[in-house]
Structure formats: C-alpha cells, structure tokens
C-alpha positions as CSV (number, residue, x, y, z in Angstrom):
1,M,-8.0,-14.9,9.5
2,S,-7.6,-11.4,8.2
3,R,-6.5,-10.6,4.6
4,V,-3.5,-8.4,3.8
5,V,-4.7,-6.3,0.9
6,V,-2.2,-4.2,-1.1
7,C,-3.7,-1.2,-2.9
8,T,-1.3,0.9,-4.9
9,N,-1.0,3.2,-7.9
10,L,1.3,2.0,-10.7
11,T,2.3,3.2,-14.1
12,L,2.2,0.9,-17.1
13,D,5.9,0.2,-16.6
14,G,5.4,-0.7,-12.9
15,V,6.6,2.5,-11.2
16,M,4.9,3.3,-7.9
17,Q,7.1,6.1,-6.7
18,S,5.5,9.5,-5.8
19,P,2.1,9.3,-7.5
20,G,0.5,12.1,-5.4
21,R,2.8,15.2,-5.5
22,P,6.0,16.4,-7.0
23,D,7.8,16.5,-3.6
24,E,6.3,13.2,-2.3
25,D,9.4,11.1,-2.9
26,T,12.4,12.4,-4.8
27,R,14.8,9.6,-3.9
28,G,17.2,8.6,-6.7
29,G,16.6,12.0,-8.4
30,F,13.0,11.1,-9.3
31,T,11.5,14.1,-11.1
32,H,8.1,12.7,-12.2
33,G,6.3,13.1,-8.8
34,G,2.6,13.7,-9.0
35,W,2.0,11.5,-12.1
36,G,-1.1,9.9,-10.6
37,A,-2.9,13.1,-9.5
38,P,-4.6,14.0,-12.9
39,Y,-6.2,10.5,-13.0
40,A,-7.8,10.7,-9.5
41,A,-8.2,7.0,-9.4
42,M,-7.9,6.1,-5.7
43,P,-11.5,6.9,-4.8
44,E,-12.5,4.3,-7.4
45,A,-11.0,1.6,-5.1
46,G,-13.2,2.8,-2.2
47,E,-14.7,-0.7,-1.6
48,Y,-11.3,-1.8,-0.2
49,F,-11.2,1.1,2.2
50,G,-14.6,0.2,3.5
51,S,-13.6,-3.4,4.1
52,A,-10.4,-2.5,6.0
53,G,-10.2,-2.8,9.7
54,A,-6.6,-1.4,9.9
55,L,-3.9,0.1,7.8
56,L,-0.4,-1.3,7.4
57,L,2.1,1.4,6.5
58,G,5.9,1.7,6.1
59,R,7.7,4.6,7.8
60,R,7.9,6.8,4.7
61,T,4.3,6.5,3.8
62,Y,3.2,6.9,7.4
63,E,5.2,10.1,7.8
64,D,4.1,11.5,4.4
65,F,0.4,10.8,5.2
66,Y,0.8,12.4,8.7
67,N,2.4,15.5,7.2
68,V,-0.4,15.9,4.7
69,W,-3.8,14.5,5.8
70,P,-4.4,15.8,9.3
71,A,-4.2,19.4,7.9
72,R,-6.8,18.7,5.2
73,N,-9.9,19.4,7.3
74,D,-12.0,19.4,4.1
75,G,-10.5,16.1,2.9
76,R,-13.1,13.3,2.7
77,F,-10.4,10.8,3.6
78,T,-9.0,12.7,6.6
79,P,-11.5,11.4,9.2
80,W,-11.2,7.8,8.0
81,L,-7.4,7.9,8.0
82,T,-7.3,9.5,11.5
83,N,-9.8,7.1,13.0
84,T,-8.6,3.9,11.4
85,Q,-6.0,1.8,13.4
86,K,-2.6,2.3,11.8
87,Y,0.2,-0.3,12.2
88,V,3.6,1.2,11.2
89,A,6.6,-0.8,10.2
90,S,9.8,1.0,11.1
91,T,13.3,0.4,12.6
92,T,13.9,4.1,13.3
93,L,10.6,5.4,14.7
94,A,9.8,5.2,18.4
95,E,6.7,5.3,20.5
96,Q,4.7,7.5,21.0
97,L,3.7,7.9,17.3
98,P,2.2,11.3,16.7
99,W,-1.0,10.4,14.8
100,A,-4.0,9.1,16.6
101,N,-4.6,5.3,16.5
102,S,-1.0,4.5,15.4
103,T,0.9,1.5,16.7
104,L,4.6,0.7,16.0
105,L,5.2,-2.8,14.9
106,R,7.9,-4.2,17.1
107,G,10.6,-6.6,15.9
108,D,10.5,-8.1,12.4
109,A,7.6,-6.5,10.6
110,R,6.8,-9.7,8.7
111,D,6.5,-11.6,12.0
112,A,4.2,-8.9,13.4
113,V,2.0,-8.8,10.3
114,A,1.8,-12.6,10.3
115,K,0.4,-12.4,13.8
116,L,-2.1,-9.7,12.9
117,R,-3.1,-11.6,9.8
118,A,-3.7,-14.8,11.8
119,Q,-6.3,-13.0,13.9
120,P,-10.0,-12.9,12.8
121,G,-11.1,-9.5,11.6
122,K,-11.4,-7.2,8.7
123,D,-8.8,-6.6,6.0
124,L,-5.4,-5.1,6.8
125,L,-4.9,-2.6,4.0
126,V,-1.5,-1.5,2.7
127,L,-1.3,1.8,0.9
128,G,1.9,2.7,-0.9
129,S,4.7,1.4,1.4
130,G,6.8,-0.3,-1.4
131,A,9.6,-1.6,0.9
132,L,7.0,-3.1,3.3
133,V,5.0,-4.7,0.5
134,R,8.1,-6.3,-0.9
135,S,9.1,-7.6,2.5
136,L,5.6,-9.1,3.0
137,M,5.8,-10.7,-0.5
138,S,9.0,-12.4,0.5
139,R,7.0,-14.3,3.1
140,Q,3.8,-14.8,1.0
141,L,1.8,-12.6,3.4
142,V,-0.1,-10.6,0.7
143,D,-3.6,-12.1,0.0
144,L,-4.8,-9.6,-2.5
145,Y,-3.3,-7.0,-4.9
146,V,-5.4,-4.1,-6.0
147,L,-3.3,-2.4,-8.7
148,L,-4.4,0.9,-10.1
149,I,-2.6,0.8,-13.4
150,H,-2.3,4.3,-15.0
151,P,-1.9,4.8,-18.8
152,I,1.5,6.4,-18.5
153,V,5.1,5.2,-18.9
154,L,7.8,7.0,-17.0
155,G,10.9,4.9,-17.8
156,S,12.4,5.3,-14.3
157,G,11.4,5.2,-10.6
158,A,10.9,2.7,-7.8
159,R,8.8,-0.3,-8.9
160,L,6.5,-2.5,-6.9
161,F,7.8,-5.7,-8.5
162,A,11.5,-4.7,-8.4
163,E,14.5,-6.8,-9.3
164,G,14.9,-9.7,-6.9
165,V,11.4,-9.9,-5.5
166,R,10.0,-13.4,-4.8
167,G,8.0,-14.7,-7.8
168,D,4.4,-15.5,-7.5
169,T,1.6,-16.6,-9.8
170,L,-1.5,-14.5,-9.6
171,R,-5.1,-15.0,-10.6
172,L,-7.2,-12.0,-11.9
173,V,-10.4,-11.8,-9.8
174,G,-11.7,-8.4,-10.9
175,T,-11.2,-5.5,-13.2
176,K,-12.7,-2.0,-13.5
177,T,-11.8,0.8,-15.8
178,T,-12.2,4.4,-14.7
179,A,-13.3,7.3,-16.9
180,T,-9.7,8.6,-16.9
181,G,-8.4,5.3,-18.3
182,V,-7.0,3.7,-15.2
183,I,-7.4,0.0,-15.0
184,I,-8.1,-1.3,-11.5
185,A,-6.9,-4.9,-11.6
186,T,-7.4,-7.2,-8.6
187,Y,-5.3,-10.3,-8.2
188,E,-4.9,-13.0,-5.7
189,P,-2.1,-15.5,-5.4
190,V,-2.9,-18.9,-7.1
191,E,-0.9,-21.3,-4.9
192,R,1.0,-20.9,-1.7
193,D,3.8,-22.8,0.0
194,T,2.4,-22.5,3.5
195,S,5.4,-24.3,5.1
196,S,7.3,-21.0,5.3
197,T,4.4,-18.8,6.4
198,P,3.6,-18.7,10.2
C-alpha cells in the first residue's frame, strides 16, 4: 500500500493560502500572498520529495504550478516536477492535460485516490491543494502530514483545518526547525475507522 503524504506551508494561525507569491491566490480578497517566500522552508522537506512516486494535486495548484515551473529552466525543482507522475483532481479540466506526465483523476477524487493508495509503491505526495486535502481527510485517506509551520500570524485566509473538517487525533513522529524559524512537524493519524475507507 502507498502512503498519502500531505506537505504544506502553514502560518501559526493555520493559513495555507498563497504562501509563494502575492498573486498566487487572491480569493476572498486575500492580500498577504507570498508570506512564506522569505522563509524558504520547502527545500528543508526534501526527504519527502525523494520518497514520492507521484504527486496528487488539486486543479488550482496544478494550474498554478504549470504556469510557473516549466518556465523556470534554472529551477532545481523543475525537472523533478516535470518528470514526476502527476494525478490531478478536477471536475472542470479535461484530457489532454498540458503538462507532461499528468493524469486526470476520473469520477470522485477520493475513490480514485483510494485505489491509487491501495496499490504498492512509493508515496503519493500532496502539495498545497487545500480543497483536495480536506476531501481526502473526510475519508481518512491521509497517512502523514508534513506541516511547515511559519512564525507568522495573518489573521485571515484559507486554512488547512477549516471549520467543519473531520476531526482526527494525530501523533507527532518528527520535528525539525529551520534556520529561519520554521518548524517542520510531521504527524500521523493515531487511530483509524477503516470500515468507511475502501
């Protein structure tokens, strides 16, 4: 069985919206975009990139990545992102997806991810993709949370653990602190009701 690993940037108050650039995601009038860039923490979670056999991405994250990374010829992540298999959850996109090694998940994304997860292989890594993550959480399909917690409070913005998400008890299995003060906290669910998970 493969693991579904969620790796995401968060503020201390749980905001995950638009960490990379000011124009990344302005939904809801969000004006704090780019808050994570000064901390440069994502490379510190590189071990999870190396153990990933594929990416799981929501539509917004997929389109944002595609609009940015292929043009960065000098970016160290560009070859990895391009060459890695990408599974995309969307009800509006259609095949043929424009980025190499991209596959649209058909039907209910949770059912499709459950089938991928049941297959032997390397990790399925989710980057960003808040709506997808919350959907997977509702079916207990997340096996590991790698939370890059930044020392900043924004007071507004879309949160990973938003109102109404399914509750879960997590066990801390690893911590790391970067030179810029970001805490990389790794959690796994403690107990699972497997009767509802395919």
